[in-house]
N, C-alpha and C positions, 0 to 999 in steps of 0.2 A: 521414485527415489525414497528410500527409507532413511529418515534422519538419524544421524549418529549423535550420541550424547557426550562424546569426548569434547572437553572444553579446550578450544584452541586459543593460545595467547595472542596478544597484539604484536609482540616482538618476534624475533627470530626463534626457530625451534627445529629440532630433529623430530621427525615422525617415523618411528620404527615399528616394525611388525612383520609377521610372516607374509610371504607372497600370497595374494588372494584375499587379504582381509579388507581390501577396498580403500587403501591409503590414497592412491592417485585419483580414483573416482571421487572420493569425498573432497579432496583438495580442489579439484577442478570445479566442483559444485559450489564450494563455499568461498573460494578465493578468486576474485575477479581482477581483471586488468593486470595480470602478472606476466613476467617473462618466464616461459616454461622451457626448461632444459631437460630433455629426456635422454639419459645416458644409455638406455636400451637401444636407441637408434645408433647404428654403426657410424653414420655420417657425423652425428653430433659428438660421439665419443672420439672419433678420429680428429675432428676439428679442435677439440679442447685438450687433447693429450699433449702435454708439454707447452700448451699455450693458454694457460688459465686466465691470463690478463684479458683475453677476448670477452670474458663475461662482462666486464665493465663497458666495453664498446657495444656489446649486444644490448645491454640494459639502456644505455644512452640513446641508441637508435630507436628503441621502442618507448622512450621516456618512461621507463618502468622503474619503480622504487621497491617493488616486491619481486623477488626472484625465486622460482621453484626449481630445485635440482632434484629430479626424480631418479631414484636408485643411486644415490651419491656414493655408495660403497664400491661402485664400478670404477670410480676414478677419485679415490680419496685424496690425491695430491691437490685437488681443487680447494681443499679446506684452508690452506694457507691464504689463498686469494680471498676466499669467503671471509676469513678473519679480518683481512686488511680492509675489505670494502665495508664491513660492518663498522669498523673503527673510523675510517676516513670519509665514507660517503653516507653513513647511516642507512644503508640499504637493509631491507628486511629479507631474510633468507628463510625459506621453508625447505628442509632437506629430508627427503624420504629415503628409507632404506630397509632392506630385509636381512641384513647381516651386521651384527655388532662386531664381528671378528676384525674385519678390515678397518673399520673406523677406529677401533681401539689401537690396533697396530700402527695406524697412520698418524696417530697423535691428535685425534679429534678433541683431546682435552684442551687444545689451543682455544677452543670456543667456550671453555668453561666460564660461566657467568654471563655469556653473551648469547647463548642459545639454549633454551630449555630442551629437555629430552622427554618426549611423550611416546606412548605405546598404543598402537591400534590393535585391538583384538577382534575376533569374530563377533557377530551380532550378539546382543543380549536379549533376554526375554522381553525386557521393558522396551527396547528399541523396536522389536518386531510387533509388539502390541497384539492386536487381534489376529495378525497373520501367524503368530506362533502356534505350532502344533507339536506337542510333547513327543509323540511317537516319531515324527519326522526328525526332530532334533536328536533323539537318541540314536536313530538309525544313520542319519546323514551329517550330524553336527550343525554348526552355526556359521560356516563360511558364507559370505553374501551370495555367491553364485548358486549355492544349493537352494536358496530361497527364491530364485528366479524360476518359476514353475514352467517356463517355456523350454527348459533344457532337461537333460537326463542327469539327475544328481549322481547316480552310481557311476556313469561314464565320466563325469567331471572329476570325481574323486580318484578314479583309476588313472586318469590323465594327470591329475595333480601329483600323484605318487610317482608315476612313471616319468613324467617330464621334469618335474622340479626336484623331488627328493633324490632321484637317481641321476638323470642326465645333467641337470644344472650343477649339482655338486661335482660331477666329473669335469664339466666345462670350466669350473672355477679352479680346477687342479687341486682340489682339497683332499681328494683320495686318489690313490693310484690304481686300485682294482675295483671297478664298479660292481663286479659280480660279488665279491666278498662283502662290499658295503650293502648290497641288496640282501644278502643272507643275514647280515647284522641287523638290518631294519626289521626283518621278520622275527628274528630271535628276540629283539628288544620289545616287540609288540606283546610278547607273552609276559613281560614284566609290567605291562600297563597297570597302573593303580596298585602296584604291589611293591614290597620292599625289594630294592634292587640288589641283586647278587651278580657282580661283574664276572666272577669266575664262572658261574653257571651260564651266563650269556655267551661268554667266550667259547665254552665247551659246546654249546648248542650250535653255534655258527662256524666252528672250526677255525677260529682266528685267535691269535695270541692276546693275552690280557691287555698288554700295553696298547695295542692297536684298538681294541674295543673301548678302552678308556678314552682314547683320542677321538673315537667316533662319537661317544656320548658328549664330549666337549664340543664337537662340531655341531651336533644337533642343537645344543643350547646356544652356541654362537649364532646359528642361523635362526634362532627364535622359534624352533620347531618342537622343542621339548623342554621339560623342566625336571630337575631333580629336587624333590621336596624334602627339606631337612627335618630332623626331629626337634620338637619344641622342648628346650631344656632349661628354661628360666626357672631358677629356684626349684629344681626337680627334687621331689620328696620320695620318689620311687625309682627302682632300677629300670632304665629305658633301653630300647634297642639303639644301635649305633648307625645303621645304614639308612640312606634316604629312600624315598619312594620315587617311582618314575612315572612320568606322564608325557605322551605326545600332546601337543597343544590343543587339539580339537578331536571331539568324539568321532566325527565322520572320517577324518584322516586316519585315526587309529584303526577304525574298522576296515578301511581300504587297505591298510598295510597288513593287518592280522590275517594270516592264512586260516582257512576253515576246511575241516575234513569231516567225514561222516561220524567220527568219534568225538568231535568237539562239542562241548556243551554250550547251547545258546545262552544258558543262564550265566555262565562265566563271562562270555563276551558282552552280554547286555549289562551285567553288573559292573564291569569295568567301564563301559560306555556311559552309564548313568553317573558313576563317580567322576568321570572325566568331564561330563556336562556340567556338574556342579562346580568343579574346580575352574574350568574355563570361564564360567559365569562369575565366580568370585573375583578372579583376576581382572576380568573386563570391567565389572562395576567399580572395582578399586581404582583402576587406571582412569576410567571415564570421569569419575567424580573427585579424583585427587585425594582419596582417603589415606593413602600412605600406610596401609597395613602391610606387615610382613607375614607370609604364609608358611606354615609348617604342618606337621602332623604329630600325633602323640601315640606312642605304642609301648606298652609295658613288656617286660621280658616274658610274661606268661601269655602274650598275644592279645590282651585287652587293648583296644585301640579307639582313638577318635580320628576320623578321616581327615579333617582339616582344622587348623587353629589359625585364627586371624588375630594378630597382636599389633597394637599401635596406640597412639595417644588417645584415640577415640574409644578404646576399650579392648576387651578380650572376649572373643567369640569362639566356641567350639561347635563344629558341624559334623553330623553323622548322617549317612544316607543309606536306605535300604529299599530295594525294589519291591519288597513284599507288600501286599495290600493290607496286611495285619502286622503291626509291630509288636514285639515281645519285650519282656523285661531285659532279656539279653541284649537287645538293641540299645537299651538305655544305660547299660552297665558302664561303658566307657565314659559317657557323658557325666554320669553320677560321680564316678571316681575323680574325673578331671575337675568338676565343679567343687568337689570336696577339697581337693588340693589347692584350688584357686577360687576362693569364695567370691571374687569380683567377676568371675566369668559368667557369660550367658550361654546356655546350651541350646542347640537346635537340631532336631531330628526331622529329616524329610523322608517321607515314605510313600508307598503306592496307594494308600487309602484315600478316603474322602473327608474324614472328620479332623478337626483340630483339637488339641489338648494342651494343658499346661500342668507340669509337675514341678512346682517350686521355680527354680531358675531355668528349667528346661521347657522349651516350647516344641510341640510336635505339630507339623504341618504337612498337608499333601504336597508332593514334590513340586508340581507346577506352581502352586500357591507360594511355596517357599522361594522358588526362583524369581517369581514376579516381585516378591517383597525384599529381595536381597539388598538393593540400594538403600532402602529405608532401614533395614536391619543393621547394616554396617554404619549408617550415619550416626 
């Protein structure tokens, strides 16, 4: 068992995250003597549908004061009873889920102030420790099952995409045409780590723009993708307007991205490396409760900073390049950003082996930069 660094509170909380990030496994490992309600089991789902009050009787039968409801978005009507039991019985609830959409629509705000909301991401470099292999992370991502060397990582990721991203979405009746949704996923993968052009994606997959916009909303609601906004605070220069797009994990992105004989491996690897940095930033931020907001910075002339982390702890700008030798052009965006925001700290991660510092800009080998992310953000 690889220990996770997410800090779990003593009270009730939602633990959200994409399927396969290890939410249930980690809760089973760290929370003992709890009543476990698994809504993926049809018998449990059927028993509690319309009979939420049975939760109290089940807890009393086991003399349990902690109750875990796994995949709570399957039956969001339970939340009213959860709210009542927190108020009247002081039960502790741990509510896991892989969809924010149903919880929001069901009125999970009833638990506001009584249950914190946490997010579990794929592994971080610091969690994997000596088990971390950069090449493997770039190729297969950081989902826990990928790091179980007894299985086939490629087959797992294919199954993840085929079973979850397509079939589960259809089972949840979130899309009507699974074939068009599959085409959308492939078209969206060409926008990975790039400025998102919805019109172009719609044209590529042959679906109308409104439907494509709804599909992007769906991916975010299922915690499977992020649209990264432009950093605009006190902007001194003309910036682009559109967000960048990322699937949440480098391995999942590569499993979705179609490859042909004319595709450049540099393009695919470059997007995967940028994704790996972004998912690591998001995970360290969530695990340690740093509360940064993430964005990117791009001028109208194309000069860019890949990621900006902004919060009470500071302002950080990150750029990444796969090249083993960095050039002045790789530092250009960071230099301009730090000139506009003198309090900012710049970070360039690259494929070489030496470390450098140029004023407010630190240059580190990519793996070293990943391992230091939690300390950097602190």
